PDB file of N, CA, C and O in Angstrom:
ATOM      1  N   MET A   1      94.519 125.102  16.619  1.00  0.00           N
ATOM      2  CA  MET A   1      95.407 125.891  15.869  1.00  0.00           C
ATOM      3  C   MET A   1      96.161 124.960  16.673  1.00  0.00           C
ATOM      4  O   MET A   1      95.800 124.678  17.816  1.00  0.00           O
ATOM      5  N   LYS A   2      97.741 124.205  15.847  1.00  0.00           N
ATOM      6  CA  LYS A   2      98.237 123.970  16.207  1.00  0.00           C
ATOM      7  C   LYS A   2     100.338 124.778  16.834  1.00  0.00           C
ATOM      8  O   LYS A   2     100.801 125.692  16.151  1.00  0.00           O
ATOM      9  N   LYS A   3     100.891 124.415  17.641  1.00  0.00           N
ATOM     10  CA  LYS A   3     101.690 125.733  18.489  1.00  0.00           C
ATOM     11  C   LYS A   3     102.890 125.293  17.933  1.00  0.00           C
ATOM     12  O   LYS A   3     102.935 124.259  17.266  1.00  0.00           O
ATOM     13  N   GLN A   4     103.721 125.886  18.117  1.00  0.00           N
ATOM     14  CA  GLN A   4     105.267 124.777  17.440  1.00  0.00           C
ATOM     15  C   GLN A   4     105.793 124.751  18.253  1.00  0.00           C
ATOM     16  O   GLN A   4     106.022 125.621  19.093  1.00  0.00           O
ATOM     17  N   GLY A   5     106.428 122.626  18.079  1.00  0.00           N
ATOM     18  CA  GLY A   5     106.608 122.236  19.438  1.00  0.00           C
ATOM     19  C   GLY A   5     105.596 121.660  20.017  1.00  0.00           C
ATOM     20  O   GLY A   5     105.779 121.161  21.127  1.00  0.00           O
ATOM     21  N   GLN A   6     104.340 121.600  19.416  1.00  0.00           N
ATOM     22  CA  GLN A   6     103.586 120.541  20.143  1.00  0.00           C
ATOM     23  C   GLN A   6     103.489 119.481  18.832  1.00  0.00           C
ATOM     24  O   GLN A   6     103.174 119.598  17.648  1.00  0.00           O
ATOM     25  N   ASN A   7     103.886 118.503  19.612  1.00  0.00           N
ATOM     26  CA  ASN A   7     102.815 116.939  19.601  1.00  0.00           C
ATOM     27  C   ASN A   7     101.890 116.512  19.136  1.00  0.00           C
ATOM     28  O   ASN A   7     102.260 116.879  18.021  1.00  0.00           O
ATOM     29  N   LYS A   8     100.873 115.999  18.914  1.00  0.00           N
ATOM     30  CA  LYS A   8      99.370 115.524  18.681  1.00  0.00           C
ATOM     31  C   LYS A   8      99.720 114.254  18.801  1.00  0.00           C
ATOM     32  O   LYS A   8      98.834 113.917  19.585  1.00  0.00           O
ATOM     33  N   SER A   9     100.539 112.980  18.561  1.00  0.00           N
ATOM     34  CA  SER A   9     100.425 111.927  18.628  1.00  0.00           C
ATOM     35  C   SER A   9     100.868 111.392  19.818  1.00  0.00           C
ATOM     36  O   SER A   9     101.645 111.954  20.591  1.00  0.00           O
ATOM     37  N   ILE A  10     100.238 110.009  20.004  1.00  0.00           N
ATOM     38  CA  ILE A  10     101.412 109.217  21.186  1.00  0.00           C
ATOM     39  C   ILE A  10     101.547 108.249  20.707  1.00  0.00           C
ATOM     40  O   ILE A  10     100.904 107.484  19.989  1.00  0.00           O
ATOM     41  N   GLY A  11     103.182 108.351  21.504  1.00  0.00           N
ATOM     42  CA  GLY A  11     103.774 107.258  20.718  1.00  0.00           C
ATOM     43  C   GLY A  11     103.936 106.304  21.886  1.00  0.00           C
ATOM     44  O   GLY A  11     103.909 106.498  23.101  1.00  0.00           O
ATOM     45  N   VAL A  12     104.155 104.957  20.975  1.00  0.00           N
ATOM     46  CA  VAL A  12     104.303 103.608  22.190  1.00  0.00           C
ATOM     47  C   VAL A  12     104.804 103.388  24.085  1.00  0.00           C
ATOM     48  O   VAL A  12     104.841 102.404  24.824  1.00  0.00           O
ATOM     49  N   VAL A  13     105.177 105.138  24.312  1.00  0.00           N
ATOM     50  CA  VAL A  13     106.277 105.164  25.882  1.00  0.00           C
ATOM     51  C   VAL A  13     104.508 105.214  25.942  1.00  0.00           C
ATOM     52  O   VAL A  13     103.614 104.401  26.177  1.00  0.00           O
ATOM     53  N   GLY A  14     104.597 106.617  25.594  1.00  0.00           N
ATOM     54  CA  GLY A  14     103.618 107.627  26.611  1.00  0.00           C
ATOM     55  C   GLY A  14     101.720 106.564  26.456  1.00  0.00           C
ATOM     56  O   GLY A  14     100.780 106.827  27.207  1.00  0.00           O
ATOM     57  N   ALA A  15     101.651 105.425  25.298  1.00  0.00           N
ATOM     58  CA  ALA A  15     100.907 105.343  25.860  1.00  0.00           C
ATOM     59  C   ALA A  15     101.070 103.953  26.999  1.00  0.00           C
ATOM     60  O   ALA A  15     100.811 103.558  28.135  1.00  0.00           O
ATOM     61  N   THR A  16     101.523 103.705  26.072  1.00  0.00           N
ATOM     62  CA  THR A  16     102.257 102.239  27.812  1.00  0.00           C
ATOM     63  C   THR A  16     102.213 103.288  28.718  1.00  0.00           C
ATOM     64  O   THR A  16     101.015 103.123  28.949  1.00  0.00           O
ATOM     65  N   THR A  17     102.537 104.334  29.506  1.00  0.00           N
ATOM     66  CA  THR A  17     102.749 105.436  30.866  1.00  0.00           C
ATOM     67  C   THR A  17     101.317 104.603  31.491  1.00  0.00           C
ATOM     68  O   THR A  17     100.931 103.735  32.273  1.00  0.00           O
ATOM     69  N   ILE A  18     100.687 106.109  29.980  1.00  0.00           N
ATOM     70  CA  ILE A  18      99.203 106.431  30.522  1.00  0.00           C
ATOM     71  C   ILE A  18      98.272 104.996  30.985  1.00  0.00           C
ATOM     72  O   ILE A  18      97.585 105.060  32.005  1.00  0.00           O
ATOM     73  N   GLY A  19      98.314 103.553  30.051  1.00  0.00           N
ATOM     74  CA  GLY A  19      97.979 102.659  30.882  1.00  0.00           C
ATOM     75  C   GLY A  19      98.177 102.287  31.681  1.00  0.00           C
ATOM     76  O   GLY A  19      97.380 102.052  32.589  1.00  0.00           O
ATOM     77  N   VAL A  20      99.657 102.024  31.659  1.00  0.00           N
ATOM     78  CA  VAL A  20      99.556 101.386  33.991  1.00  0.00           C
ATOM     79  C   VAL A  20      99.796 102.338  34.264  1.00  0.00           C
ATOM     80  O   VAL A  20     100.938 102.116  34.667  1.00  0.00           O
ATOM     81  N   GLY A  21      99.594 103.797  34.460  1.00  0.00           N
ATOM     82  CA  GLY A  21      99.499 104.777  35.399  1.00  0.00           C
ATOM     83  C   GLY A  21      97.798 104.270  36.006  1.00  0.00           C
ATOM     84  O   GLY A  21      97.561 103.780  37.110  1.00  0.00           O
ATOM     85  N   GLY A  22      96.818 104.563  34.935  1.00  0.00           N
ATOM     86  CA  GLY A  22      95.741 104.079  34.814  1.00  0.00           C
ATOM     87  C   GLY A  22      94.983 102.716  36.114  1.00  0.00           C
ATOM     88  O   GLY A  22      94.471 102.746  37.233  1.00  0.00           O
ATOM     89  N   MET A  23      95.266 101.888  35.292  1.00  0.00           N
ATOM     90  CA  MET A  23      95.212 100.388  35.122  1.00  0.00           C
ATOM     91  C   MET A  23      95.949  99.540  37.185  1.00  0.00           C
ATOM     92  O   MET A  23      95.650  98.538  37.835  1.00  0.00           O
ATOM     93  N   MET A  24      97.148 100.969  37.442  1.00  0.00           N
ATOM     94  CA  MET A  24      97.722 101.290  38.506  1.00  0.00           C
ATOM     95  C   MET A  24      97.172 102.045  40.014  1.00  0.00           C
ATOM     96  O   MET A  24      97.466 101.849  41.193  1.00  0.00           O
ATOM     97  N   GLY A  25      96.578 102.645  39.572  1.00  0.00           N
ATOM     98  CA  GLY A  25      95.693 104.076  39.921  1.00  0.00           C
ATOM     99  C   GLY A  25      94.285 103.570  40.028  1.00  0.00           C
ATOM    100  O   GLY A  25      93.791 103.272  41.115  1.00  0.00           O
ATOM    101  N   ALA A  26      93.970 103.524  39.468  1.00  0.00           N
ATOM    102  CA  ALA A  26      92.302 102.676  39.576  1.00  0.00           C
ATOM    103  C   ALA A  26      92.166 101.149  40.355  1.00  0.00           C
ATOM    104  O   ALA A  26      91.117 100.935  40.963  1.00  0.00           O
ATOM    105  N   GLY A  27      93.247 100.076  40.334  1.00  0.00           N
ATOM    106  CA  GLY A  27      93.263  99.029  40.885  1.00  0.00           C
ATOM    107  C   GLY A  27      94.543  99.280  42.289  1.00  0.00           C
ATOM    108  O   GLY A  27      95.177  98.457  42.950  1.00  0.00           O
ATOM    109  N   LEU A  28      94.528 100.023  42.299  1.00  0.00           N
ATOM    110  CA  LEU A  28      95.312 100.725  43.950  1.00  0.00           C
ATOM    111  C   LEU A  28      94.162 101.063  44.712  1.00  0.00           C
ATOM    112  O   LEU A  28      93.916 100.348  45.684  1.00  0.00           O
ATOM    113  N   TYR A  29      93.502 101.904  44.485  1.00  0.00           N
ATOM    114  CA  TYR A  29      92.416 102.907  45.022  1.00  0.00           C
ATOM    115  C   TYR A  29      91.249 101.681  44.745  1.00  0.00           C
ATOM    116  O   TYR A  29      90.487 101.573  45.707  1.00  0.00           O
ATOM    117  N   THR A  30      91.017 100.925  43.843  1.00  0.00           N
ATOM    118  CA  THR A  30      89.982  99.587  44.653  1.00  0.00           C
ATOM    119  C   THR A  30      90.284  98.440  45.677  1.00  0.00           C
ATOM    120  O   THR A  30      89.459  97.889  46.406  1.00  0.00           O
ATOM    121  N   LEU A  31      91.860  98.145  45.576  1.00  0.00           N
ATOM    122  CA  LEU A  31      92.111  97.140  46.660  1.00  0.00           C
ATOM    123  C   LEU A  31      91.849  97.908  47.291  1.00  0.00           C
ATOM    124  O   LEU A  31      90.627  97.993  47.169  1.00  0.00           O
ATOM    125  N   LEU A  32      92.339  98.996  48.322  1.00  0.00           N
ATOM    126  CA  LEU A  32      92.798  98.931  49.412  1.00  0.00           C
ATOM    127  C   LEU A  32      91.235  99.416  50.151  1.00  0.00           C
ATOM    128  O   LEU A  32      91.125  99.274  51.369  1.00  0.00           O
ATOM    129  N   GLY A  33      89.474 100.270  48.942  1.00  0.00           N
ATOM    130  CA  GLY A  33      88.626  99.757  49.562  1.00  0.00           C
ATOM    131  C   GLY A  33      88.129  98.384  50.014  1.00  0.00           C
ATOM    132  O   GLY A  33      87.459  97.941  50.947  1.00  0.00           O
ATOM    133  N   LEU A  34      88.580  98.044  49.239  1.00  0.00           N
ATOM    134  CA  LEU A  34      88.006  95.573  49.321  1.00  0.00           C
ATOM    135  C   LEU A  34      88.749  95.845  49.943  1.00  0.00           C
ATOM    136  O   LEU A  34      88.167  96.797  50.462  1.00  0.00           O
ATOM    137  N   ALA A  35      90.017  95.814  50.578  1.00  0.00           N
ATOM    138  CA  ALA A  35      91.381  95.582  51.434  1.00  0.00           C
ATOM    139  C   ALA A  35      90.492  95.572  52.785  1.00  0.00           C
ATOM    140  O   ALA A  35      90.270  94.524  53.392  1.00  0.00           O
ATOM    141  N   ALA A  36      89.870  97.179  53.317  1.00  0.00           N
ATOM    142  CA  ALA A  36      89.631  97.639  54.556  1.00  0.00           C
ATOM    143  C   ALA A  36      88.209  97.340  55.261  1.00  0.00           C
ATOM    144  O   ALA A  36      87.927  97.450  56.454  1.00  0.00           O
ATOM    145  N   LYS A  37      87.347  96.907  54.123  1.00  0.00           N
ATOM    146  CA  LYS A  37      86.343  96.340  54.363  1.00  0.00           C
ATOM    147  C   LYS A  37      85.963  94.881  54.548  1.00  0.00           C
ATOM    148  O   LYS A  37      84.991  94.302  55.034  1.00  0.00           O
ATOM    149  N   SER A  38      87.406  94.408  53.822  1.00  0.00           N
ATOM    150  CA  SER A  38      87.660  92.340  54.531  1.00  0.00           C
ATOM    151  C   SER A  38      88.430  92.813  55.878  1.00  0.00           C
ATOM    152  O   SER A  38      88.163  92.759  57.078  1.00  0.00           O
ATOM    153  N   ALA A  39      89.300  93.207  55.258  1.00  0.00           N
ATOM    154  CA  ALA A  39      90.025  93.115  57.063  1.00  0.00           C
ATOM    155  C   ALA A  39      89.676  93.674  58.208  1.00  0.00           C
ATOM    156  O   ALA A  39      90.035  93.454  59.365  1.00  0.00           O
ATOM    157  N   GLY A  40      88.567  94.790  57.519  1.00  0.00           N
ATOM    158  CA  GLY A  40      89.152  95.538  58.670  1.00  0.00           C
ATOM    159  C   GLY A  40      90.093  96.380  59.474  1.00  0.00           C
ATOM    160  O   GLY A  40      90.686  97.314  58.933  1.00  0.00           O
ATOM    161  N   ILE A  41      90.233  96.138  60.551  1.00  0.00           N
ATOM    162  CA  ILE A  41      91.496  96.810  61.735  1.00  0.00           C
ATOM    163  C   ILE A  41      92.277  96.213  61.229  1.00  0.00           C
ATOM    164  O   ILE A  41      92.908  97.223  60.918  1.00  0.00           O
ATOM    165  N   TRP A  42      92.865  95.431  60.826  1.00  0.00           N
ATOM    166  CA  TRP A  42      94.117  94.379  60.403  1.00  0.00           C
ATOM    167  C   TRP A  42      94.290  94.300  59.017  1.00  0.00           C
ATOM    168  O   TRP A  42      94.406  93.263  58.364  1.00  0.00           O
ATOM    169  N   LEU A  43      94.301  95.556  58.565  1.00  0.00           N
ATOM    170  CA  LEU A  43      94.264  96.000  57.620  1.00  0.00           C
ATOM    171  C   LEU A  43      96.207  96.161  57.584  1.00  0.00           C
ATOM    172  O   LEU A  43      96.717  95.676  56.574  1.00  0.00           O
ATOM    173  N   PRO A  44      96.907  96.615  58.326  1.00  0.00           N
ATOM    174  CA  PRO A  44      97.691  96.753  57.642  1.00  0.00           C
ATOM    175  C   PRO A  44      98.304  95.577  58.139  1.00  0.00           C
ATOM    176  O   PRO A  44      99.480  95.664  57.786  1.00  0.00           O
ATOM    177  N   LEU A  45      98.106  94.311  58.897  1.00  0.00           N
ATOM    178  CA  LEU A  45      98.566  92.789  59.403  1.00  0.00           C
ATOM    179  C   LEU A  45      98.878  93.125  58.023  1.00  0.00           C
ATOM    180  O   LEU A  45     100.000  93.383  57.589  1.00  0.00           O
ATOM    181  N   SER A  46      97.313  93.090  57.086  1.00  0.00           N
ATOM    182  CA  SER A  46      97.514  91.748  56.187  1.00  0.00           C
ATOM    183  C   SER A  46      98.404  92.860  54.918  1.00  0.00           C
ATOM    184  O   SER A  46      99.146  92.312  54.103  1.00  0.00           O
ATOM    185  N   PHE A  47      98.287  93.831  54.900  1.00  0.00           N
ATOM    186  CA  PHE A  47      99.365  94.248  53.859  1.00  0.00           C
ATOM    187  C   PHE A  47     100.732  93.638  54.374  1.00  0.00           C
ATOM    188  O   PHE A  47     101.493  93.396  53.438  1.00  0.00           O
ATOM    189  N   LEU A  48     101.056  93.438  55.177  1.00  0.00           N
ATOM    190  CA  LEU A  48     102.209  93.034  55.697  1.00  0.00           C
ATOM    191  C   LEU A  48     102.805  91.171  55.426  1.00  0.00           C
ATOM    192  O   LEU A  48     103.903  90.629  55.550  1.00  0.00           O
ATOM    193  N   ILE A  49     101.438  90.677  55.022  1.00  0.00           N
ATOM    194  CA  ILE A  49     101.902  89.397  55.120  1.00  0.00           C
ATOM    195  C   ILE A  49     101.204  89.152  53.621  1.00  0.00           C
ATOM    196  O   ILE A  49     100.882  87.988  53.382  1.00  0.00           O
ATOM    197  N   GLY A  50     100.968  90.074  52.680  1.00  0.00           N
ATOM    198  CA  GLY A  50     101.091  90.042  52.174  1.00  0.00           C
ATOM    199  C   GLY A  50     102.418  90.477  51.371  1.00  0.00           C
ATOM    200  O   GLY A  50     103.133  89.600  50.887  1.00  0.00           O
ATOM    201  N   GLY A  51     102.778  92.005  51.218  1.00  0.00           N
ATOM    202  CA  GLY A  51     104.162  91.658  50.942  1.00  0.00           C
ATOM    203  C   GLY A  51     105.491  91.013  51.350  1.00  0.00           C
ATOM    204  O   GLY A  51     106.641  91.371  51.095  1.00  0.00           O
ATOM    205  N   VAL A  52     104.915  89.698  52.232  1.00  0.00           N
ATOM    206  CA  VAL A  52     105.824  88.662  52.952  1.00  0.00           C
ATOM    207  C   VAL A  52     106.239  88.216  51.720  1.00  0.00           C
ATOM    208  O   VAL A  52     107.310  88.265  51.115  1.00  0.00           O
ATOM    209  N   VAL A  53     104.531  87.516  51.353  1.00  0.00           N
ATOM    210  CA  VAL A  53     104.589  86.166  50.527  1.00  0.00           C
ATOM    211  C   VAL A  53     105.352  86.784  49.007  1.00  0.00           C
ATOM    212  O   VAL A  53     106.262  86.204  48.415  1.00  0.00           O
ATOM    213  N   VAL A  54     104.671  88.182  48.557  1.00  0.00           N
ATOM    214  CA  VAL A  54     105.695  88.729  46.838  1.00  0.00           C
ATOM    215  C   VAL A  54     107.241  88.867  47.032  1.00  0.00           C
ATOM    216  O   VAL A  54     108.117  88.697  46.184  1.00  0.00           O
ATOM    217  N   ALA A  55     107.369  89.209  48.333  1.00  0.00           N
ATOM    218  CA  ALA A  55     108.971  88.789  48.863  1.00  0.00           C
ATOM    219  C   ALA A  55     109.355  87.494  48.061  1.00  0.00           C
ATOM    220  O   ALA A  55     110.194  87.485  47.160  1.00  0.00           O
ATOM    221  N   PHE A  56     108.567  86.285  48.539  1.00  0.00           N
ATOM    222  CA  PHE A  56     109.046  85.638  48.357  1.00  0.00           C
ATOM    223  C   PHE A  56     108.793  84.727  47.510  1.00  0.00           C
ATOM    224  O   PHE A  56     109.066  83.527  47.540  1.00  0.00           O
ATOM    225  N   SER A  57     108.185  85.429  46.644  1.00  0.00           N
ATOM    226  CA  SER A  57     107.790  85.182  45.014  1.00  0.00           C
ATOM    227  C   SER A  57     108.540  86.023  43.811  1.00  0.00           C
ATOM    228  O   SER A  57     108.487  85.976  42.582  1.00  0.00           O
ATOM    229  N   VAL A  58     109.502  87.077  45.091  1.00  0.00           N
ATOM    230  CA  VAL A  58     109.875  87.518  43.641  1.00  0.00           C
ATOM    231  C   VAL A  58     111.146  87.495  44.217  1.00  0.00           C
ATOM    232  O   VAL A  58     112.014  88.286  43.846  1.00  0.00           O
ATOM    233  N   TYR A  59     111.396  86.412  45.353  1.00  0.00           N
ATOM    234  CA  TYR A  59     113.078  85.538  45.099  1.00  0.00           C
ATOM    235  C   TYR A  59     113.006  84.665  44.469  1.00  0.00           C
ATOM    236  O   TYR A  59     113.975  84.274  43.819  1.00  0.00           O
ATOM    237  N   SER A  60     111.901  84.098  44.447  1.00  0.00           N
ATOM    238  CA  SER A  60     111.981  82.843  43.772  1.00  0.00           C
ATOM    239  C   SER A  60     112.113  83.181  42.188  1.00  0.00           C
ATOM    240  O   SER A  60     113.054  82.573  41.676  1.00  0.00           O
ATOM    241  N   TYR A  61     111.352  84.052  41.251  1.00  0.00           N
ATOM    242  CA  TYR A  61     111.436  84.428  39.761  1.00  0.00           C
ATOM    243  C   TYR A  61     112.782  84.760  40.192  1.00  0.00           C
ATOM    244  O   TYR A  61     113.078  83.659  40.656  1.00  0.00           O
ATOM    245  N   SER A  62     113.562  85.303  40.331  1.00  0.00           N
ATOM    246  CA  SER A  62     114.827  85.820  40.104  1.00  0.00           C
ATOM    247  C   SER A  62     115.709  85.069  40.205  1.00  0.00           C
ATOM    248  O   SER A  62     116.546  84.898  39.319  1.00  0.00           O
ATOM    249  N   LYS A  63     115.694  84.386  41.468  1.00  0.00           N
ATOM    250  CA  LYS A  63     116.438  83.006  41.163  1.00  0.00           C
ATOM    251  C   LYS A  63     116.289  81.666  40.338  1.00  0.00           C
ATOM    252  O   LYS A  63     117.110  80.787  40.076  1.00  0.00           O
ATOM    253  N   LEU A  64     114.845  81.830  39.994  1.00  0.00           N
ATOM    254  CA  LEU A  64     115.275  81.235  38.086  1.00  0.00           C
ATOM    255  C   LEU A  64     115.138  81.799  37.502  1.00  0.00           C
ATOM    256  O   LEU A  64     114.530  81.134  36.664  1.00  0.00           O
ATOM    257  N   GLY A  65     115.223  82.845  37.093  1.00  0.00           N
ATOM    258  CA  GLY A  65     115.806  83.111  36.276  1.00  0.00           C
ATOM    259  C   GLY A  65     117.101  83.303  36.577  1.00  0.00           C
ATOM    260  O   GLY A  65     117.521  82.578  35.676  1.00  0.00           O
ATOM    261  N   MET A  66     117.834  83.589  36.972  1.00  0.00           N
ATOM    262  CA  MET A  66     119.062  83.128  36.795  1.00  0.00           C
ATOM    263  C   MET A  66     119.966  82.117  36.846  1.00  0.00           C
ATOM    264  O   MET A  66     121.180  82.102  37.051  1.00  0.00           O
ATOM    265  N   LYS A  67     119.139  81.250  36.619  1.00  0.00           N
ATOM    266  CA  LYS A  67     119.121  79.909  36.440  1.00  0.00           C
ATOM    267  C   LYS A  67     119.356  78.941  34.888  1.00  0.00           C
ATOM    268  O   LYS A  67     120.112  78.093  34.415  1.00  0.00           O
ATOM    269  N   TYR A  68     117.810  79.963  34.437  1.00  0.00           N
ATOM    270  CA  TYR A  68     117.587  79.460  33.648  1.00  0.00           C
ATOM    271  C   TYR A  68     116.766  80.194  32.560  1.00  0.00           C
ATOM    272  O   TYR A  68     115.623  80.007  32.143  1.00  0.00           O
ATOM    273  N   PRO A  69     118.282  81.610  32.052  1.00  0.00           N
ATOM    274  CA  PRO A  69     118.041  82.785  31.218  1.00  0.00           C
ATOM    275  C   PRO A  69     117.318  82.273  30.478  1.00  0.00           C
ATOM    276  O   PRO A  69     117.357  81.063  30.254  1.00  0.00           O
ATOM    277  N   ASP A  70     116.419  83.157  29.880  1.00  0.00           N
ATOM    278  CA  ASP A  70     115.412  83.143  28.566  1.00  0.00           C
ATOM    279  C   ASP A  70     114.435  83.854  29.291  1.00  0.00           C
ATOM    280  O   ASP A  70     114.154  83.871  30.489  1.00  0.00           O
ATOM    281  N   ARG A  71     113.853  84.592  28.045  1.00  0.00           N
ATOM    282  CA  ARG A  71     112.612  85.504  27.339  1.00  0.00           C
ATOM    283  C   ARG A  71     111.205  84.736  27.521  1.00  0.00           C
ATOM    284  O   ARG A  71     110.181  84.862  26.850  1.00  0.00           O
ATOM    285  N   GLY A  72     111.394  84.120  28.339  1.00  0.00           N
ATOM    286  CA  GLY A  72     109.776  83.079  28.035  1.00  0.00           C
ATOM    287  C   GLY A  72     109.647  82.860  29.415  1.00  0.00           C
ATOM    288  O   GLY A  72     108.837  81.933  29.389  1.00  0.00           O
ATOM    289  N   GLY A  73     110.009  83.179  31.276  1.00  0.00           N
ATOM    290  CA  GLY A  73     108.809  83.937  31.688  1.00  0.00           C
ATOM    291  C   GLY A  73     108.349  82.882  32.744  1.00  0.00           C
ATOM    292  O   GLY A  73     109.347  82.163  32.721  1.00  0.00           O
ATOM    293  N   ALA A  74     107.592  82.359  33.567  1.00  0.00           N
ATOM    294  CA  ALA A  74     107.255  81.994  33.661  1.00  0.00           C
ATOM    295  C   ALA A  74     106.371  80.588  32.839  1.00  0.00           C
ATOM    296  O   ALA A  74     105.929  79.533  33.295  1.00  0.00           O
ATOM    297  N   ALA A  75     106.385  81.214  31.358  1.00  0.00           N
ATOM    298  CA  ALA A  75     106.161  80.058  30.939  1.00  0.00           C
ATOM    299  C   ALA A  75     107.316  79.256  30.869  1.00  0.00           C
ATOM    300  O   ALA A  75     106.626  78.581  30.105  1.00  0.00           O
ATOM    301  N   LYS A  76     108.876  78.400  30.934  1.00  0.00           N
ATOM    302  CA  LYS A  76     109.505  78.089  30.355  1.00  0.00           C
ATOM    303  C   LYS A  76     109.876  77.504  32.497  1.00  0.00           C
ATOM    304  O   LYS A  76     110.399  76.450  32.857  1.00  0.00           O
ATOM    305  N   PHE A  77     109.433  78.493  33.286  1.00  0.00           N
ATOM    306  CA  PHE A  77     109.745  77.523  33.949  1.00  0.00           C
ATOM    307  C   PHE A  77     108.526  76.267  34.247  1.00  0.00           C
ATOM    308  O   PHE A  77     108.926  75.103  34.237  1.00  0.00           O
ATOM    309  N   LEU A  78     107.702  76.422  34.393  1.00  0.00           N
ATOM    310  CA  LEU A  78     106.465  75.465  34.135  1.00  0.00           C
ATOM    311  C   LEU A  78     107.768  74.363  33.368  1.00  0.00           C
ATOM    312  O   LEU A  78     108.316  73.463  34.006  1.00  0.00           O
ATOM    313  N   LEU A  79     108.022  74.632  32.153  1.00  0.00           N
ATOM    314  CA  LEU A  79     108.331  73.607  31.619  1.00  0.00           C
ATOM    315  C   LEU A  79     109.252  72.877  31.802  1.00  0.00           C
ATOM    316  O   LEU A  79     109.225  71.661  31.607  1.00  0.00           O
ATOM    317  N   LYS A  80     110.563  73.770  32.358  1.00  0.00           N
ATOM    318  CA  LYS A  80     111.630  72.728  32.643  1.00  0.00           C
ATOM    319  C   LYS A  80     111.357  72.449  34.445  1.00  0.00           C
ATOM    320  O   LYS A  80     112.255  72.110  35.215  1.00  0.00           O
ATOM    321  N   GLY A  81     110.545  72.582  34.666  1.00  0.00           N
ATOM    322  CA  GLY A  81     109.502  72.142  36.327  1.00  0.00           C
ATOM    323  C   GLY A  81     108.678  70.472  35.733  1.00  0.00           C
ATOM    324  O   GLY A  81     108.591  69.447  36.408  1.00  0.00           O
ATOM    325  N   PHE A  82     108.276  70.640  34.588  1.00  0.00           N
ATOM    326  CA  PHE A  82     106.933  70.084  34.585  1.00  0.00           C
ATOM    327  C   PHE A  82     107.316  68.795  32.857  1.00  0.00           C
ATOM    328  O   PHE A  82     106.685  67.791  32.525  1.00  0.00           O
ATOM    329  N   GLY A  83     108.303  69.313  32.308  1.00  0.00           N
ATOM    330  CA  GLY A  83     108.432  68.562  31.174  1.00  0.00           C
ATOM    331  C   GLY A  83     107.199  69.664  29.898  1.00  0.00           C
ATOM    332  O   GLY A  83     106.412  70.552  30.226  1.00  0.00           O
ATOM    333  N   ASP A  84     107.462  69.182  28.644  1.00  0.00           N
ATOM    334  CA  ASP A  84     106.402  69.369  27.954  1.00  0.00           C
ATOM    335  C   ASP A  84     104.711  68.672  27.659  1.00  0.00           C
ATOM    336  O   ASP A  84     104.401  67.951  26.711  1.00  0.00           O
ATOM    337  N   GLY A  85     103.944  69.074  28.605  1.00  0.00           N
ATOM    338  CA  GLY A  85     102.604  68.222  28.777  1.00  0.00           C
ATOM    339  C   GLY A  85     101.836  68.325  29.177  1.00  0.00           C
ATOM    340  O   GLY A  85     101.636  69.202  28.337  1.00  0.00           O
ATOM    341  N   LEU A  86     101.113  68.329  29.655  1.00  0.00           N
ATOM    342  CA  LEU A  86      99.362  68.191  29.604  1.00  0.00           C
ATOM    343  C   LEU A  86      99.753  69.730  30.460  1.00  0.00           C
ATOM    344  O   LEU A  86      99.821  70.913  30.128  1.00  0.00           O
ATOM    345  N   LEU A  87      99.998  68.776  32.003  1.00  0.00           N
ATOM    346  CA  LEU A  87     100.393  69.536  33.578  1.00  0.00           C
ATOM    347  C   LEU A  87     100.744  70.996  33.012  1.00  0.00           C
ATOM    348  O   LEU A  87      99.895  71.873  33.168  1.00  0.00           O
ATOM    349  N   ALA A  88     102.421  71.424  32.108  1.00  0.00           N
ATOM    350  CA  ALA A  88     102.787  72.600  31.723  1.00  0.00           C
ATOM    351  C   ALA A  88     102.012  73.110  31.453  1.00  0.00           C
ATOM    352  O   ALA A  88     101.570  73.971  32.213  1.00  0.00           O
ATOM    353  N   GLY A  89     101.337  72.820  30.043  1.00  0.00           N
ATOM    354  CA  GLY A  89     100.461  73.198  28.906  1.00  0.00           C
ATOM    355  C   GLY A  89      98.973  74.018  29.785  1.00  0.00           C
ATOM    356  O   GLY A  89      98.653  75.119  29.335  1.00  0.00           O
ATOM    357  N   GLY A  90      98.280  73.547  30.783  1.00  0.00           N
ATOM    358  CA  GLY A  90      97.669  73.602  31.332  1.00  0.00           C
ATOM    359  C   GLY A  90      97.811  74.858  32.409  1.00  0.00           C
ATOM    360  O   GLY A  90      97.230  75.932  32.564  1.00  0.00           O
ATOM    361  N   LEU A  91      98.743  74.249  32.977  1.00  0.00           N
ATOM    362  CA  LEU A  91      98.755  75.540  34.261  1.00  0.00           C
ATOM    363  C   LEU A  91      99.761  77.066  32.781  1.00  0.00           C
ATOM    364  O   LEU A  91      99.622  78.244  33.110  1.00  0.00           O
ATOM    365  N   ASN A  92     100.288  76.883  31.920  1.00  0.00           N
ATOM    366  CA  ASN A  92     100.591  78.161  30.953  1.00  0.00           C
ATOM    367  C   ASN A  92      99.249  78.671  31.133  1.00  0.00           C
ATOM    368  O   ASN A  92      99.141  79.578  31.958  1.00  0.00           O
ATOM    369  N   VAL A  93      97.897  78.167  30.362  1.00  0.00           N
ATOM    370  CA  VAL A  93      97.174  78.356  29.885  1.00  0.00           C
ATOM    371  C   VAL A  93      96.155  79.431  30.574  1.00  0.00           C
ATOM    372  O   VAL A  93      95.649  80.455  30.114  1.00  0.00           O
ATOM    373  N   PHE A  94      96.002  78.538  32.399  1.00  0.00           N
ATOM    374  CA  PHE A  94      95.720  78.595  33.680  1.00  0.00           C
ATOM    375  C   PHE A  94      95.966  80.244  33.363  1.00  0.00           C
ATOM    376  O   PHE A  94      95.307  81.119  32.801  1.00  0.00           O
ATOM    377  N   SER A  95      98.102  80.137  34.455  1.00  0.00           N
ATOM    378  CA  SER A  95      98.501  81.439  34.385  1.00  0.00           C
ATOM    379  C   SER A  95      98.749  83.162  32.924  1.00  0.00           C
ATOM    380  O   SER A  95      99.199  84.300  33.054  1.00  0.00           O
ATOM    381  N   ILE A  96      98.254  82.511  31.936  1.00  0.00           N
ATOM    382  CA  ILE A  96      97.208  83.569  31.248  1.00  0.00           C
ATOM    383  C   ILE A  96      95.532  84.369  31.183  1.00  0.00           C
ATOM    384  O   ILE A  96      95.286  85.218  30.326  1.00  0.00           O
TER     385      ILE A  96
END
């Protein structure tokens, strides 16, 4: 029985948030367990080092995005850096 104002369909935004939430939640808890098993007492330091690496990566992507504004993302950056050849194509396939 359908109540008034109740919508039984899920839109694109709702489906996307459910998917991202599931991936992020499951990935986070799995990562923590595996990282704790591997790093042991060095877990906080390993996350700190990972955060620094990610900060450099985000910084470089933001600079590249400002220099080469395009919807191509990393694929476009590889094309700009290595030209339209086998190396750029191989790295783009590898990144997918």
